[in-house]
Rosetta silent file (secondary structure, phi, psi, omega in degrees, C-alpha in Angstrom):
SEQUENCE: MPLRNLLAASALVLITAVPAFAQQSPVPSRSLTCAELQALVQRQGRVVISTAPYMFGTYANNCAPRDIPSPAYVPARDNPQCLIGYSCLSK
SCORE:     score description
SCORE:     0.000 S_00000001
   1 L     0.000  -43.796  179.767    0.016    0.066    0.029 S_00000001
   2 H   -66.514  -27.873  179.408    2.693    2.578    0.810 S_00000001
   3 H   -72.755  -33.095  178.847    4.301    2.031   -2.650 S_00000001
   4 H   -64.109  -50.091  178.533    0.908    2.646   -4.309 S_00000001
   5 H   -58.515  -43.273 -179.590    0.639    5.965   -2.320 S_00000001
   6 H   -65.897  -41.714  172.326    4.113    6.971   -3.334 S_00000001
   7 H   -55.927  -51.574 -179.991    3.405    6.257   -6.966 S_00000001
   8 H   -56.296  -43.844  177.883    0.162    8.169   -6.801 S_00000001
   9 H   -67.071  -36.800  177.874    1.955   11.176   -5.214 S_00000001
  10 H   -71.009  -37.925  179.236    4.744   11.161   -7.723 S_00000001
  11 H   -68.710  -39.286  177.602    2.347   11.111  -10.635 S_00000001
  12 H   -63.427  -40.661 -178.095    0.371   14.055   -9.119 S_00000001
  13 H   -64.918  -46.686 -176.684    3.609   16.046   -8.769 S_00000001
  14 H   -68.166  -33.667  179.786    4.654   15.350  -12.356 S_00000001
  15 H   -66.038  -45.340 -173.417    1.112   16.235  -13.742 S_00000001
  16 H   -75.208  -28.765 -179.862    1.117   19.689  -11.868 S_00000001
  17 H   -76.687  -23.806 -173.336    4.753   20.397  -12.990 S_00000001
  18 H   -58.781  -40.500 -178.925    4.267   19.887  -16.681 S_00000001
  19 H   -64.082  -26.936  178.896    2.681   23.318  -17.382 S_00000001
  20 H   -68.193  -24.173 -177.037    5.694   24.997  -15.771 S_00000001
  21 H   -96.527   -8.051 -179.199    7.974   23.465  -18.449 S_00000001
  22 L   -65.071  137.444 -176.322    5.790   24.507  -21.345 S_00000001
  23 L   -94.845  134.460  177.877    7.454   26.990  -23.667 S_00000001
  24 L   -80.096  128.584  179.921    5.746   30.127  -24.741 S_00000001
  25 L   -77.267  140.983 -171.668    5.929   30.574  -28.486 S_00000001
  26 L   -65.829  146.508  174.329    7.450   33.925  -29.543 S_00000001
  27 E   -89.742  127.292  176.380    5.068   36.750  -30.524 S_00000001
  28 E   -69.137  125.771 -172.251    6.096   38.206  -33.979 S_00000001
  29 H   -70.021  -33.647 -176.093    6.853   41.862  -33.292 S_00000001
  30 H   -74.111   -9.623 -176.853    5.715   42.991  -36.771 S_00000001
  31 H   -80.758  -18.428 -176.228    2.262   41.422  -36.255 S_00000001
  32 L  -121.744  155.542  172.119    1.402   44.085  -33.565 S_00000001
  33 L   -73.119  168.008  176.425    1.450   47.798  -33.208 S_00000001
  34 H   -55.504  -46.934 -175.563    3.855   49.578  -30.886 S_00000001
  35 H   -65.150  -37.671  179.140    1.118   50.230  -28.420 S_00000001
  36 H   -64.523  -42.638 -179.354    0.003   46.596  -28.508 S_00000001
  37 H   -67.019  -43.964  179.708    3.516   45.335  -27.904 S_00000001
  38 H   -59.957  -45.721  178.967    4.005   47.830  -24.972 S_00000001
  39 H   -65.329  -35.562 -176.872    0.735   46.713  -23.374 S_00000001
  40 H   -67.784  -44.094  179.274    1.583   43.020  -23.843 S_00000001
  41 H   -64.554  -45.952 -179.730    4.962   43.524  -22.029 S_00000001
  42 H   -62.378  -41.166 -174.100    3.304   45.558  -19.309 S_00000001
  43 H   -71.797  -46.573 -174.227    0.450   43.092  -18.816 S_00000001
  44 H   -90.250  -16.605  179.242    2.583   39.931  -18.850 S_00000001
  45 L    86.665  -44.174 -178.535    5.797   41.275  -17.259 S_00000001
  46 E  -144.265  127.306 -172.713    8.079   39.125  -19.402 S_00000001
  47 E  -136.893  135.701  169.631    7.522   38.248  -23.055 S_00000001
  48 E   -87.726  118.790  179.539    9.374   36.306  -25.750 S_00000001
  49 E  -121.448  132.167 -179.269    9.223   38.292  -28.971 S_00000001
  50 E   -88.093  122.155  176.092   10.346   37.308  -32.424 S_00000001
  51 E  -104.071  -13.512  174.623   11.920   40.141  -34.383 S_00000001
  52 E  -155.246  171.201  175.471   12.958   38.131  -37.403 S_00000001
  53 L   -62.748  134.687  176.919   12.750   34.477  -38.525 S_00000001
  54 L    64.322   13.994  179.987   14.654   32.359  -35.955 S_00000001
  55 E  -122.334  128.769  175.814   15.583   35.605  -33.945 S_00000001
  56 E  -156.604  160.312  173.635   13.816   36.318  -30.678 S_00000001
  57 E  -145.667  170.892  176.643   14.472   37.790  -27.316 S_00000001
  58 E  -103.460  127.868 -173.995   12.953   38.131  -23.924 S_00000001
  59 E  -123.376  140.743 -177.670   11.714   41.548  -22.944 S_00000001
  60 E  -130.923  159.388  175.634   10.436   42.689  -19.595 S_00000001
  61 L   -84.769  -14.290 -179.770    8.679   45.595  -17.864 S_00000001
  62 L  -163.680  135.725 -179.243   10.983   45.478  -14.886 S_00000001
  63 L   -94.096  158.818  175.601   14.341   43.650  -14.288 S_00000001
  64 L   -69.300  152.753 -174.885   15.378   41.826  -11.117 S_00000001
  65 L   -61.025  -24.675 -178.890   17.544   43.901   -8.836 S_00000001
  66 L   -83.585   -5.774 -179.014   20.699   41.878   -9.746 S_00000001
  67 E  -102.345  163.705  177.422   20.217   42.609  -13.442 S_00000001
  68 E  -102.209  111.643 -177.599   21.045   45.660  -15.594 S_00000001
  69 E   -72.647  126.154  173.103   18.038   47.040  -17.415 S_00000001
  70 E  -115.419  121.716 -179.306   18.757   47.928  -21.091 S_00000001
  71 E   -55.832  133.308 -175.798   16.063   49.756  -23.065 S_00000001
  72 E  -107.355  125.982 -178.990   14.679   47.419  -25.751 S_00000001
  73 E  -115.076  132.357  177.504   13.555   48.505  -29.207 S_00000001
  74 E  -136.178  160.459  177.254   11.910   46.054  -31.593 S_00000001
  75 L   -78.232  123.717  178.048   10.294   46.652  -35.001 S_00000001
  76 L  -110.172  173.224 -174.920    6.513   46.868  -34.790 S_00000001
  77 L   -66.501  -27.930 -175.679    3.853   47.002  -37.394 S_00000001
  78 L  -116.051   -0.035 -169.144    3.548   50.768  -37.221 S_00000001
  79 L  -150.781  118.944 -173.714    7.004   51.749  -35.816 S_00000001
  80 L   -79.926  -11.765  174.199   10.372   50.365  -36.994 S_00000001
  81 L  -135.512   80.618 -179.888   11.915   51.212  -33.498 S_00000001
  82 E   -91.302  129.346  179.750    9.371   50.727  -30.759 S_00000001
  83 E   -87.120  107.020 -172.993   10.539   51.002  -27.203 S_00000001
  84 E  -108.610  -10.840 -176.991    8.676   48.072  -25.515 S_00000001
  85 E   155.015 -130.939 -175.319   10.491   47.675  -22.237 S_00000001
  86 E  -135.197  143.398  161.842   13.813   46.237  -21.164 S_00000001
  87 E   -97.834  134.540 -177.358   16.310   43.508  -21.906 S_00000001
  88 E   -99.357  115.490  179.783   17.670   42.418  -18.541 S_00000001
  89 E   -99.861  136.706 -172.377   21.365   41.845  -18.620 S_00000001
  90 E   -78.146  138.406 -178.586   23.049   39.776  -15.955 S_00000001
  91 L   -76.223    0.000    0.000   25.715   41.658  -13.912 S_00000001
């Protein structure tokens, strides 16, 4: 009986952990306006955005205290250099 409980508990842990490993697919920057991209970063806090085929980056509205914020510009549908937030660089 204890082995069955251990297996059930292990399965439950694995099932609940799977969504944490799911990868967010990059948002194509040129598919949204500058205002839409800015709102997306503000709303989600951290977003993976594709700026060209096979090129993407992670952009944030706020960096961790240990990181160095660098203003991030991406091409949007209506603005070739849209300020959307920050790239957070490790110290």
